[in-house]
N, C-alpha and C positions, 0 to 999 in steps of 0.2 A: 488198541484203540478203544476208546470209549463206547459204552452203548449209545444207540442213536437217540435215546431220551435225555442221556446226560450231555450230548453233543448239542442239543436242543437247548437245553438249560444255560450251557455255558455261551451259546449265541445270545439268547436273551440278556444273560448278564453283561454282555458286551454291547447291548443295544441293537443286536442285529436281528432283524425279522427272520422268524420261522415260516417258511412256506412249505406247502406240499412237495414241491420240487426239491428243497434243501433236505427235507426229511428222507426222500426216497433216496438222494445221493448219500446221507447218513447210512441208510440201511445197505445200500449197495457196497459202501466201504467197509461196513461191518463184516459183511459176508464174504469179502474178497479173500481169495486163498493165492492170488498174485499179487504183482506190482502193476497196477493199472494204469493207464494213461488217461488223460481227460477225454479222449476221443472214446474210448472203450467204456468208462463211466457213462459218458453221454448216450452211447447206442444202448445200453442196458437200460437207462433210465427212460429213453424215448421210447421203448417197448410199451411201457406203462403210460407215459405222459408224451404223446407225439409232438406237443407244442412247446416243449423245453427247449430252451436255446443253448448252444454250445457255450456261449458268454455266461451264462447262469452257473454251469457245471465249473469252469474256469473260476468264476468269482468265489463260489464256494469252496472249491479246493484250496485257493488262495488264502481265504479265510481260515480254513482248518490248518493250513501250514503256518500263518501268523499266530494262532492260538497254540501252536506247538502239538496238535492232535495227528497230524501226519508229517511225513518227510517228503519233501520234493527232492529228487536228483535225476542227474543225466549220467548214465553210464555208458553213452557212446552206442545205444542200440537204436537210434533213430528219432527218439521223442522223450520228452520229460516224464518220468515214472513218478507215482505217488505211491508211497508206501505207509500202510496203516499201522506197520509195527514201529513204534517210536522206541524200543528197548533196543540198547546197544546191540549191533550184529553186523554181519558181513555179506559178502554177495558172491556167488558162483554165477558166471554170465557166461552163456553159449554164444561163441562167436559165429556159430552157424545159422541159428534160427533167433537169436536174441532172447532165450528164455532166462529168467533171473530167478534164481533160488536164494533163500536166506540160509546163513550159516551162523549158528550160535556156537562162539567160541571166545575164548579170553585171550586176545592179542594185546592186551595193555601193556606187555613188555616191550612192545615195539616202541621205540622212541627215535624221534629226529636228534641227531648229536648237537649238542649246543652251539658248536662252531658252525653249524650248516642251517641255524634256524633263522637267520637273517632278520632278527627282532620279532619274530611270530611268536605268540604264546599258544602253543598246542592245547587244545581243549578236548579233542575226542580223536579216535584212531578208527579208520574204516579200511578193511583190506577187501579187494576186489580180486578174485580169481577168474581168469578168463581161459575157456578150452571148449571142448565139444561134450554136449549132452549125449546120453546114451544113444538116443534116436539119431542124433546128427553123426556119430561115430558109426553106427551101422551102416546108415547110407552112405557115408564116405568110405568106409570100408569094402561096401559093395562095388561102389564105382571105382575103386582103386584095383580090385581084383578084376573086373570087367575090362580096363584099360592095359592089363598085362597079358 
């Protein structure tokens, strides 16, 4: 993701106002090491700016998605996630706790056979691996041993 100052410049080029709230949202995303939800961005920004609205956060995130600066996706973990990493990558998802981790690997050789494309023009490949993270594996292993 771009530096918060670069994002502010892109917003200005598009005729979008730069407010202190938007600048703080940019900063939170630039510092993100996870795939935050709008609600988690809101909670973080709200610590410094108690009057910010959730609508402002959603509007700013949607503007960033529209500009191609972040990605929005739903991996079936309960909420839409926003990913500041716009480079091609894949995801590991824990089915126990919902943790999402980036996987950088080349899976470009995966293709939909022509006869199954049903008119689709494939432009990108995203692979999602689902399983249990280390912590959930250990917790589940402990429960399984206790029940035997």
